[in-house]
DSSP file (Angstrom, degrees, kcal/mol; ACC not computed):
  #  RESIDUE AA STRUCTURE BP1 BP2  ACC     N-H-->O    O-->H-N    N-H-->O    O-->H-N    TCO  KAPPA ALPHA  PHI   PSI    X-CA   Y-CA   Z-CA
    1    1 A M              0   0    0      0, 0.0     2,-0.5     0, 0.0     0, 0.0   0.000 360.0 360.0 360.0 137.5 -156.9   -2.8 -213.9
    2    2 A T        -     0   0    0      2,-0.0     2,-0.8     0, 0.0     0, 0.0  -0.988 360.0-155.1-119.0 126.7 -157.0   -6.6 -214.3
    3    3 A D        +     0   0    0     -2,-0.5     3,-0.5     1,-0.1     0, 0.0  -0.875  17.6 172.4-104.6 105.0 -155.9   -8.1 -217.6
    4    4 A T        +     0   0    0     -2,-0.8    -1,-0.1     1,-0.2    -2,-0.0   0.382  65.8  76.6 -91.7   4.0 -157.5  -11.5 -218.0
    5    5 A S  S    S+     0   0    0      2,-0.1    -1,-0.2     0, 0.0     2,-0.1   0.611  71.9  97.8 -91.1 -11.4 -156.3  -12.0 -221.6
    6    6 A V        -     0   0    0     -3,-0.5     6,-0.0     4,-0.0     3,-0.0  -0.395  58.8-150.2 -79.8 156.5 -152.7  -13.0 -220.7
    7    7 A R    >   -     0   0    0     -2,-0.1     3,-2.1     1,-0.0    31,-0.3  -0.892  32.8 -83.2-122.7 153.1 -151.5  -16.6 -220.6
    8    8 A P  T 3  S+     0   0    0      0, 0.0    31,-0.2     0, 0.0    32,-0.2  -0.261 115.5  24.6 -54.2 138.1 -148.7  -18.1 -218.5
    9    9 A G  T 3  S+     0   0    0     29,-3.2     2,-0.1     1,-0.3    30,-0.1   0.173  92.4 124.9  92.0 -17.0 -145.3  -17.7 -220.2
   10   10 A E    <   -     0   0    0     -3,-2.1    28,-3.1    29,-0.1     2,-0.5  -0.452  56.1-136.6 -75.7 147.4 -146.2  -14.6 -222.1
   11   11 A Q  E     +A   37   0A   0     26,-0.3     2,-0.3    -2,-0.1    26,-0.2  -0.913  29.4 179.3-101.8 131.0 -144.3  -11.4 -221.8
   12   12 A V  E     -A   36   0A   0     24,-3.0    24,-2.7    -2,-0.5     2,-0.4  -0.911  17.2-151.7-130.1 156.4 -146.5   -8.3 -221.6
   13   13 A A  E     -A   35   0A   0     -2,-0.3     2,-0.4    22,-0.2    22,-0.2  -0.989   9.7-170.3-129.5 139.4 -145.9   -4.6 -221.2
   14   14 A Y  E     -A   34   0A   0     20,-2.6    20,-2.8    -2,-0.4     2,-0.5  -0.973   8.2-154.5-128.5 143.7 -148.1   -2.0 -219.5
   15   15 A R  E     -A   33   0A   0     -2,-0.4     2,-0.4    18,-0.2    18,-0.2  -0.974  11.0-171.3-119.3 130.0 -147.8    1.8 -219.5
   16   16 A A  E     +A   32   0A   0     16,-2.5    16,-2.2    -2,-0.5     2,-0.3  -0.962  12.5 159.7-120.8 137.5 -149.3    3.8 -216.7
   17   17 A R        -     0   0    0     -2,-0.4     2,-0.5    14,-0.2    -2,-0.0  -0.974  32.1-124.4-149.1 162.6 -149.6    7.6 -216.7
   18   18 A V        -     0   0    0     -2,-0.3    11,-2.6     2,-0.0     2,-0.5  -0.926  18.3-170.0-113.1 131.6 -151.7   10.2 -214.9
   19   19 A T  E     +B   28   0B   0     -2,-0.5     2,-0.3     9,-0.2     9,-0.2  -0.986  14.8 169.9-119.7 129.9 -153.8   12.8 -216.6
   20   20 A Y  E     -B   27   0B   0      7,-2.8     7,-3.4    -2,-0.5     2,-0.6  -0.916  40.8 -92.5-137.0 162.7 -155.3   15.6 -214.6
   21   21 A Q  E     -B   26   0B   0     -2,-0.3     2,-0.0     5,-0.2    -2,-0.0  -0.654  45.2-177.1 -80.8 116.9 -157.0   18.9 -215.3
   22   22 A G        -     0   0    0      3,-2.5     2,-2.1    -2,-0.6    -1,-0.1  -0.005  55.1 -44.2 -91.0-157.9 -154.6   21.8 -215.4
   23   23 A A  S    S-     0   0    0      1,-0.2    -1,-0.1    -2,-0.0    -2,-0.0  -0.529 124.6 -31.8 -74.5  81.7 -155.3   25.5 -215.9
   24   24 A G  S    S+     0   0    0     -2,-2.1    -1,-0.2     1,-0.1    -3,-0.0   0.254 132.1  59.4  92.4 -12.3 -157.9   25.0 -218.6
   25   25 A Q  S    S-     0   0    0     -5,-0.0    -3,-2.5     0, 0.0     2,-0.1  -0.993  87.0 -96.0-146.9 154.3 -156.4   22.0 -220.3
   26   26 A P  E     -B   21   0B   0      0, 0.0     2,-0.4     0, 0.0    -5,-0.2  -0.417  34.0-157.0 -69.2 143.5 -155.5   18.4 -219.4
   27   27 A I  E     -B   20   0B   0     -7,-3.4    -7,-2.8    -2,-0.1     2,-0.4  -0.981   5.2-160.9-122.6 134.5 -151.9   17.7 -218.4
   28   28 A S  E     -B   19   0B   0     -2,-0.4    -9,-0.2    -9,-0.2   -11,-0.0  -0.924  13.7-132.2-117.7 140.7 -150.4   14.2 -218.6
   29   29 A T        -     0   0    0    -11,-2.6     3,-0.1    -2,-0.4     0, 0.0  -0.435  32.0-109.5 -77.7 162.4 -147.3   12.8 -216.9
   30   30 A P        -     0   0    0      0, 0.0    -1,-0.1     0, 0.0   -13,-0.0   0.810  55.7-155.9 -64.4 -27.3 -144.7   11.0 -219.0
   31   31 A G        -     0   0    0    -13,-0.1     2,-0.3   -16,-0.1   -14,-0.2  -0.188   7.1 -98.2  81.1-176.8 -145.8    7.8 -217.3
   32   32 A R  E     -A   16   0A   0    -16,-2.2   -16,-2.5    -3,-0.1     2,-0.4  -0.997  18.7-141.7-146.7 142.0 -143.8    4.6 -216.9
   33   33 A T  E     -A   15   0A   0     -2,-0.3     2,-0.4   -18,-0.2   -18,-0.2  -0.891  14.9-168.3-106.7 135.9 -143.7    1.3 -218.8
   34   34 A V  E     -A   14   0A   0    -20,-2.8   -20,-2.6    -2,-0.4     2,-0.4  -0.988   3.8-160.3-124.1 130.8 -143.3   -2.0 -216.9
   35   35 A E  E     +A   13   0A   0     -2,-0.4     2,-0.3   -22,-0.2   -22,-0.2  -0.929  16.9 170.9-110.7 135.1 -142.6   -5.3 -218.7
   36   36 A V  E     -A   12   0A   0    -24,-2.7   -24,-3.0    -2,-0.4     2,-0.5  -0.972  30.6-134.3-138.7 153.5 -143.3   -8.6 -217.0
   37   37 A T  E     -A   11   0A   0     -2,-0.3     2,-0.4   -26,-0.2   -26,-0.3  -0.954  32.5-122.8-105.9 126.7 -143.3  -12.3 -217.9
   38   38 A V        -     0   0    0    -28,-3.1   -29,-3.2    -2,-0.5   -31,-0.0  -0.532  30.9-121.2 -72.5 124.9 -146.4  -14.0 -216.6
   39   39 A A        -     0   0    0     -2,-0.4   -29,-0.1   -31,-0.2     2,-0.1  -0.307  24.4-107.0 -67.0 146.2 -145.4  -16.9 -214.4
   40   40 A D        -     0   0    0    -32,-0.2    -1,-0.1   -31,-0.1     3,-0.0  -0.423  38.1-110.9 -64.6 147.9 -146.5  -20.5 -215.2
   41   41 A L        -     0   0    0     -2,-0.1     2,-0.1     1,-0.1    26,-0.1  -0.615  36.7-105.2 -78.3 141.9 -149.1  -21.8 -213.0
   42   42 A P        -     0   0    0      0, 0.0    26,-0.1     0, 0.0    88,-0.1  -0.434  32.5-159.3 -68.1 142.6 -148.0  -24.6 -210.7
   43   43 A V        -     0   0    0     24,-0.4    24,-0.2    -2,-0.1    88,-0.1  -0.987  22.5-115.3-121.6 129.7 -149.1  -28.1 -211.6
   44   44 A P        -     0   0    0      0, 0.0    88,-0.1     0, 0.0    79,-0.1  -0.333  32.7-106.9 -64.6 144.4 -149.1  -30.8 -209.0
   45   45 A V        -     0   0    0      1,-0.1    19,-0.1    20,-0.1     3,-0.1  -0.499  28.3-133.0 -65.8 140.9 -146.7  -33.7 -209.5
   46   46 A P  S    S+     0   0    0      0, 0.0     2,-0.3     0, 0.0    -1,-0.1   0.773  75.9   8.1 -72.9 -25.1 -148.9  -36.7 -210.6
   47   47 A E        -     0   0    0     16,-0.1    16,-0.5    86,-0.0     2,-0.4  -0.998  55.6-147.1-157.5 152.2 -147.3  -39.3 -208.3
   48   48 A L        -     0   0    0     -2,-0.3     2,-0.4    14,-0.1    14,-0.2  -0.990  16.8-159.2-124.2 129.9 -144.9  -39.8 -205.4
   49   49 A W  E     -C   61   0C   0     12,-2.8    12,-2.5    -2,-0.4     2,-0.4  -0.892   5.9-146.2-112.8 141.3 -142.8  -42.9 -205.0
   50   50 A F  E     +C   60   0C   0     -2,-0.4    10,-0.2    10,-0.2     8,-0.0  -0.822  15.6 178.2-103.1 141.7 -141.2  -44.2 -201.8
   51   51 A S  E     -C   59   0C   0      8,-1.4     8,-2.7    -2,-0.4    -2,-0.0  -0.802  21.9-142.4-143.0 100.4 -137.9  -46.0 -201.6
   52   52 A P  E     -C   58   0C   0      0, 0.0     2,-0.2     0, 0.0     6,-0.2  -0.366  20.0-144.8 -61.5 139.3 -136.6  -47.0 -198.2
   53   53 A Q    >   -     0   0    0      4,-3.0     3,-1.9     1,-0.1    -2,-0.0  -0.686  21.7-111.9-105.2 159.2 -132.8  -46.6 -197.9
   54   54 A S  T 3  S+     0   0    0      1,-0.3    -1,-0.1    -2,-0.2     4,-0.0   0.729 115.7  59.0 -63.7 -22.7 -130.4  -48.8 -195.9
   55   55 A D  T 3  S-     0   0    0      2,-0.1    -1,-0.3     1,-0.0     3,-0.1   0.371 123.2-101.5 -88.5   6.0 -129.6  -46.0 -193.5
   56   56 A G  S <  S+     0   0    0     -3,-1.9    -2,-0.1     1,-0.3     2,-0.1   0.292  85.5 121.4  93.7  -9.8 -133.3  -45.7 -192.5
   57   57 A S        -     0   0    0     56,-0.1    -4,-3.0    -5,-0.1     2,-0.4  -0.301  57.9-129.3 -78.6 170.8 -134.1  -42.7 -194.6
   58   58 A I  E     -CD  52 111C   0     53,-1.7    53,-3.2    -6,-0.2     2,-0.6  -0.990   7.8-143.9-124.8 128.2 -136.7  -42.6 -197.3
   59   59 A R  E     -CD  51 110C   0     -8,-2.7    -8,-1.4    -2,-0.4     2,-0.6  -0.821  14.2-159.5 -89.7 124.3 -136.1  -41.4 -200.9
   60   60 A L  E     -CD  50 109C   0     49,-3.3    49,-2.5    -2,-0.6     2,-0.3  -0.925  13.9-174.1-105.7 118.0 -139.2  -39.7 -202.2
   61   61 A S  E     +CD  49 108C   0    -12,-2.5   -12,-2.8    -2,-0.6     2,-0.3  -0.836  10.2 160.5-117.1 152.5 -139.2  -39.5 -206.0
   62   62 A F        -     0   0    0     45,-2.4     2,-0.3    -2,-0.3   -14,-0.1  -0.978  45.5 -87.4-160.4 159.0 -141.5  -37.8 -208.5
   63   63 A D        -     0   0    0    -16,-0.5   -16,-0.1    -2,-0.3    44,-0.1  -0.575  55.0-105.0 -72.7 137.4 -141.6  -36.6 -212.1
   64   64 A S        -     0   0    0     -2,-0.3    43,-0.1     1,-0.1    -1,-0.1  -0.406  34.2-120.2 -65.0 132.9 -140.2  -33.1 -212.4
   65   65 A P        -     0   0    0      0, 0.0    -1,-0.1     0, 0.0     3,-0.1  -0.360  19.8-117.7 -69.3 157.1 -142.9  -30.4 -212.8
   66   66 A R  S    S+     0   0    0      1,-0.2     2,-0.3   -23,-0.1    -2,-0.1   0.757  98.9  19.5 -68.4 -23.0 -142.7  -28.3 -216.0
   67   67 A A  S    S+     0   0    0    -24,-0.2   -24,-0.4   -26,-0.1    -1,-0.2  -0.997 112.3   3.7-145.0 146.5 -142.2  -25.2 -213.9
   68   68 A G  S    S-     0   0    0     -2,-0.3     2,-0.3   -26,-0.1    58,-0.2  -0.280  79.1 -74.4  84.3-166.5 -141.1  -24.6 -210.4
   69   69 A Q  E     -E  125   0D   0     56,-2.0    56,-3.3    -5,-0.1     2,-0.5  -0.858  34.3-115.7-130.3 164.5 -139.9  -26.9 -207.7
   70   70 A V  E     -EF 124 105D   0     35,-3.2    35,-2.4    -2,-0.3     2,-0.4  -0.879  21.2-166.8-105.1 133.5 -141.5  -29.5 -205.4
   71   71 A Q  E     -EF 123 104D   0     52,-3.1    52,-2.8    -2,-0.5     2,-0.5  -0.964   9.5-153.2-113.6 136.6 -141.5  -29.1 -201.6
   72   72 A I  E     -EF 122 103D   0     31,-2.1    30,-3.1    -2,-0.4    31,-1.0  -0.949   7.8-166.0-115.2 128.7 -142.5  -32.1 -199.5
   73   73 A Y  E     -EF 121 101D   0     48,-2.2    48,-3.0    -2,-0.5     2,-0.4  -0.857   7.3-158.7-110.7 145.9 -144.1  -31.6 -196.1
   74   74 A A  E     -EF 120 100D   0     26,-2.6    26,-2.7    -2,-0.3     2,-0.4  -0.962  14.2-169.3-129.6 143.0 -144.4  -34.4 -193.5
   75   75 A T  E     -E  119   0D   0     44,-2.0    44,-2.5    -2,-0.4     2,-0.3  -0.950  21.1-155.6-120.6 150.0 -146.5  -35.1 -190.5
   76   76 A T  E     +E  118   0D   0     -2,-0.4    42,-0.2    42,-0.2     3,-0.2  -0.888  36.6  49.8-129.1 151.8 -145.6  -38.1 -188.2
   77   77 A G  S >  S-     0   0    0     40,-2.1     3,-1.8    -2,-0.3    -2,-0.1  -0.332  89.2 -60.2 113.8 170.8 -147.3  -40.4 -185.8
   78   78 A P  T 3  S+     0   0    0      0, 0.0    -1,-0.2     0, 0.0    40,-0.1   0.796 134.3  39.2 -60.6 -30.9 -150.3  -42.7 -185.4
   79   79 A S  T 3  S+     0   0    0     -3,-0.2    -2,-0.1    38,-0.1    -3,-0.1   0.126  82.9 147.1-106.9  21.9 -152.7  -39.8 -185.9
   80   80 A A    <   -     0   0    0     -3,-1.8    -3,-0.1    37,-0.1    38,-0.1  -0.316  25.5-172.3 -59.5 136.0 -150.8  -38.0 -188.6
   81   81 A T        -     0   0    0     -5,-0.1    38,-0.1    38,-0.1    -2,-0.1  -0.900  30.0 -90.3-128.3 157.6 -153.0  -36.3 -191.1
   82   82 A P        -     0   0    0      0, 0.0     3,-0.1     0, 0.0    -8,-0.1  -0.308  24.2-147.1 -63.1 151.3 -152.4  -34.6 -194.5
   83   83 A V  S    S+     0   0    0      1,-0.2     2,-0.3   -10,-0.1    15,-0.1   0.451  79.4  19.8-100.2  -2.0 -151.8  -30.8 -194.3
   84   84 A A  S    S-     0   0    0     49,-0.1     2,-0.2     6,-0.1    -1,-0.2  -0.979  76.4-117.4-158.6 155.4 -153.5  -30.0 -197.6
   85   85 A T    >   -     0   0    0     -2,-0.3     3,-1.9     1,-0.1    47,-0.3  -0.644  48.0 -81.8 -95.0 156.0 -156.0  -31.6 -200.0
   86   86 A A  T 3  S+     0   0    0      1,-0.3    47,-0.2    -2,-0.2    -1,-0.1  -0.272 112.8   9.4 -59.1 134.1 -155.2  -32.6 -203.6
   87   87 A G  T 3  S+     0   0    0     45,-2.7     2,-0.3     1,-0.3    -1,-0.3   0.494  94.1 140.2  78.5   3.6 -155.3  -29.8 -206.1
   88   88 A A    <   -     0   0    0     -3,-1.9    44,-2.0    45,-0.1     2,-0.3  -0.586  58.1-120.1 -83.7 140.3 -155.7  -27.1 -203.4
   89   89 A D  B     -G  131   0D   0     -2,-0.3     2,-0.3    42,-0.2    42,-0.2  -0.630  43.9-161.0 -68.4 133.6 -153.9  -23.7 -203.6
   90   90 A V        -     0   0    0     40,-1.9     2,-0.7    -2,-0.3    40,-0.3  -0.865  27.0-131.6-126.8 156.8 -151.7  -23.7 -200.5
   91   91 A D     >  -     0   0    0     -2,-0.3     4,-2.1     1,-0.1     3,-0.3  -0.917  18.5-160.8-102.3 106.9 -149.9  -21.2 -198.3
   92   92 A V  H  > S+     0   0    0     -2,-0.7     4,-2.0     1,-0.2    -1,-0.1   0.786  88.9  58.0 -66.5 -26.3 -146.4  -22.7 -197.8
   93   93 A I  H  > S+     0   0    0      2,-0.2     4,-0.9     1,-0.2    -1,-0.2   0.937 108.6  45.5 -65.5 -44.9 -145.8  -20.5 -194.8
   94   94 A A  H >> S+     0   0    0     -3,-0.3     4,-1.2     1,-0.2     3,-0.6   0.884 110.4  54.6 -65.0 -38.3 -148.8  -22.0 -193.0
   95   95 A L  H >X S+     0   0    0     -4,-2.1     4,-1.4     1,-0.2     3,-0.6   0.916 104.7  54.1 -60.7 -41.9 -147.8  -25.5 -194.1
   96   96 A G  H 3< S+     0   0    0     -4,-2.0    -1,-0.2     1,-0.2    -2,-0.2   0.735 106.8  52.0 -65.0 -22.5 -144.4  -25.0 -192.5
   97   97 A Q  H << S+     0   0    0     -4,-0.9    -1,-0.2    -3,-0.6    -2,-0.2   0.743 116.2  38.7 -82.9 -24.8 -146.1  -24.1 -189.3
   98   98 A R  H << S+     0   0    0     -4,-1.2     2,-0.3    -3,-0.6    -2,-0.2   0.500 125.6  16.3-103.4  -6.4 -148.3  -27.3 -189.2
   99   99 A S  S  < S-     0   0    0     -4,-1.4     2,-0.5    -5,-0.2   -24,-0.2  -0.897  83.2 -87.3-153.9 178.2 -145.7  -29.8 -190.6
  100  100 A R  E     -F   74   0D   0    -26,-2.7   -26,-2.6    -2,-0.3     2,-0.7  -0.855  32.5-131.5-100.7 128.2 -142.1  -30.4 -191.2
  101  101 A L  E     -F   73   0D   0     -2,-0.5   -28,-0.2   -28,-0.2     3,-0.1  -0.696  21.0-172.1 -75.5 114.6 -140.5  -29.3 -194.5
  102  102 A V  E     -     0   0D   0    -30,-3.1     2,-0.3    -2,-0.7    10,-0.2   0.902  53.7 -67.5 -74.8 -42.6 -138.6  -32.4 -195.7
  103  103 A G  E     -F   72   0D   0    -31,-1.0   -31,-2.1    -3,-0.1     2,-0.4  -0.968  37.8-103.9 170.1 177.3 -136.9  -30.7 -198.6
  104  104 A T  E     +F   71   0D   0     -2,-0.3     2,-0.3   -33,-0.2   -33,-0.2  -0.987  48.0 129.9-129.0 137.1 -137.2  -28.9 -201.9
  105  105 A G  E     -F   70   0D   0    -35,-2.4   -35,-3.2    -2,-0.4     4,-0.1  -0.958  54.5-119.1-167.6-176.2 -136.2  -30.4 -205.3
  106  106 A T  S    S+     0   0    0     -2,-0.3     3,-0.1     2,-0.3    -1,-0.1   0.546 103.7   3.3-116.5 -13.2 -137.1  -31.2 -208.9
  107  107 A R  S    S+     0   0    0      1,-0.4   -45,-2.4   -43,-0.1     2,-0.3   0.528 124.8   9.5-140.8 -32.8 -136.9  -35.0 -209.0
  108  108 A R  E     -D   61   0C   0    -47,-0.2    -1,-0.4   -38,-0.1     2,-0.3  -0.998  47.3-166.5-156.4 152.8 -136.2  -36.5 -205.6
  109  109 A I  E     -D   60   0C   0    -49,-2.5   -49,-3.3    -2,-0.3     2,-0.5  -0.997  18.2-138.5-139.5 138.1 -135.9  -35.6 -201.9
  110  110 A I  E     -D   59   0C   0     -2,-0.3     2,-0.9   -51,-0.2   -51,-0.2  -0.866   6.6-152.9-101.1 128.1 -134.4  -37.7 -199.1
  111  111 A D  E >   +D   58   0C   0    -53,-3.2   -53,-1.7    -2,-0.5     3,-0.8  -0.853  18.9 172.8 -99.6 100.7 -136.2  -37.8 -195.7
  112  112 A R  T 3  S+     0   0    0     -2,-0.9    -1,-0.1     1,-0.2   -53,-0.1   0.562  76.4  56.2 -83.4  -9.3 -133.5  -38.5 -193.2
  113  113 A A  T 3  S+     0   0    0    -55,-0.1    -1,-0.2    -3,-0.1     2,-0.1   0.189  76.0 136.2-106.1  15.6 -135.8  -37.9 -190.3
  114  114 A A    <   +     0   0    0     -3,-0.8     2,-0.3   -56,-0.1     3,-0.1  -0.401  20.0 152.7 -67.8 135.5 -138.4  -40.5 -191.3
  115  115 A S        -     0   0    0     -2,-0.1   -38,-0.3     2,-0.1    -2,-0.0  -0.890  50.7 -22.5-163.1 135.0 -139.7  -42.8 -188.6
  116  116 A G  S    S+     0   0    0     -2,-0.3     2,-0.4   -40,-0.1    -1,-0.1  -0.312 115.1   2.9  68.4-147.4 -143.0  -44.7 -188.0
  117  117 A R  S    S-     0   0    0     22,-0.2   -40,-2.1    23,-0.2     2,-0.4  -0.620  73.4-174.3 -78.7 126.0 -146.2  -43.6 -189.8
  118  118 A M  E     -EH  76 138D   0     20,-3.3    20,-2.6    -2,-0.4     2,-0.5  -0.948  18.1-162.2-122.3 140.6 -145.5  -40.7 -192.2
  119  119 A V  E     -EH  75 137D   0    -44,-2.5   -44,-2.0    -2,-0.4     2,-0.4  -0.982  16.3-162.7-120.3 118.1 -147.9  -38.6 -194.2
  120  120 A Y  E     -EH  74 136D   0     16,-3.3    16,-2.7    -2,-0.5   -46,-0.2  -0.837   8.2-166.6-103.8 135.1 -146.2  -36.7 -197.0
  121  121 A T  E     -E   73   0D   0    -48,-3.0   -48,-2.2    -2,-0.4     2,-0.3  -0.933  10.8-155.6-120.5 105.8 -147.8  -33.8 -198.8
  122  122 A P  E     -E   72   0D   0      0, 0.0    11,-2.5     0, 0.0     2,-0.4  -0.613  11.0-170.3 -80.8 140.6 -146.0  -32.7 -202.0
  123  123 A V  E     -EI  71 132D   0    -52,-2.8   -52,-3.1    -2,-0.3     2,-0.5  -0.995  16.1-143.9-133.7 126.0 -146.5  -29.1 -203.1
  124  124 A T  E     -EI  70 131D   0      7,-2.6     7,-2.0    -2,-0.4     2,-0.5  -0.800  21.9-162.5 -88.8 129.2 -145.4  -27.6 -206.5
  125  125 A V  E     +EI  69 130D   0    -56,-3.3   -56,-2.0    -2,-0.5     2,-0.4  -0.954  18.4 172.9-119.6 127.4 -144.2  -24.0 -206.0
  126  126 A V  E >   - I   0 129D   0      3,-2.7     3,-2.4    -2,-0.5     2,-0.2  -0.946  68.2 -54.3-129.8 109.6 -143.8  -21.4 -208.8
  127  127 A G  T 3  S-     0   0    0     -2,-0.4     0, 0.0     1,-0.3     0, 0.0  -0.430 122.2 -17.3  61.0-123.4 -143.0  -18.0 -207.5
  128  128 A D  T 3  S+     0   0    0     -2,-0.2     2,-0.3    -3,-0.1    -1,-0.3   0.382 122.0  91.0 -93.3   2.2 -145.7  -17.0 -204.9
  129  129 A L  E <   + I   0 126D   0     -3,-2.4    -3,-2.7   -38,-0.1     2,-0.3  -0.780  49.7 175.0-104.4 143.9 -148.1  -19.7 -206.1
  130  130 A A  E     - I   0 125D   0     -2,-0.3   -40,-1.9   -40,-0.3     2,-0.3  -0.998   9.2-174.5-147.8 143.6 -148.3  -23.3 -204.8
  131  131 A I  E     -GI  89 124D   0     -7,-2.0    -7,-2.6    -2,-0.3   -42,-0.2  -0.996  19.5-132.0-138.6 142.7 -150.6  -26.3 -205.4
  132  132 A S  E     - I   0 123D   0    -44,-2.0   -45,-2.7    -2,-0.3    -9,-0.2  -0.592   5.7-143.0 -98.8 156.8 -150.6  -29.6 -203.6
  133  133 A L        -     0   0    0    -11,-2.5   -45,-0.1   -47,-0.2   -49,-0.1  -0.582  50.7 -69.8 -98.4 168.5 -150.8  -33.2 -204.8
  134  134 A S        -     0   0    0     -2,-0.2    -1,-0.1   -88,-0.1   -49,-0.1  -0.410  60.7-109.0 -58.2 132.5 -152.7  -36.0 -203.0
  135  135 A P        -     0   0    0      0, 0.0     2,-0.4     0, 0.0   -14,-0.2  -0.308  32.6-146.8 -62.2 150.6 -151.0  -36.7 -199.7
  136  136 A A  E     -H  120   0D   0    -16,-2.7   -16,-3.3    -3,-0.1     2,-0.3  -0.956   3.5-143.9-124.5 141.6 -149.2  -40.1 -199.5
  137  137 A R  E     -H  119   0D   0     -2,-0.4     2,-0.4   -18,-0.2   -18,-0.2  -0.814  15.9-178.7-107.2 144.5 -148.8  -42.4 -196.5
  138  138 A H  E     +H  118   0D   0    -20,-2.6   -20,-3.3    -2,-0.3     2,-0.1  -0.999  45.9  11.6-140.3 140.3 -145.8  -44.5 -195.6
  139  139 A G              0   0    0     -2,-0.4   -22,-0.2   -22,-0.2    -2,-0.0  -0.334 360.0 360.0  93.1-174.0 -145.3  -46.9 -192.7
  140  140 A Q              0   0    0     -2,-0.1    -1,-0.2   -23,-0.0   -23,-0.2   0.478 360.0 360.0 -63.9 360.0 -147.5  -48.3 -190.0
């Protein structure tokens, strides 16, 4: 069963039971009730700001999403490319295989390994769901 009527943030309860044909009459199990709260959908952060620090690191700042946390992924070098497109649902495990996870936070993340040309891809994560913001470039 798929319930398309629920909305993020709602708490819902479902009861499942099995009914089968017994000796001449239907028999039902007691069943089980499960209550869940529907997770908010991730919303990409609208903008990413860079602030170079005196120690060579870069502070990456953003407005906190209404739900979840932001993970920022980086690729480095002259041919660095984004690892996701804006607004795309993403697989954070695959992102971690193709890029470096800079960090996770709700307002700012420091990239202590920044050097040269960087392409940052911010991703808002809520539970098992993730969505990316437009990648941002920093450096030569």
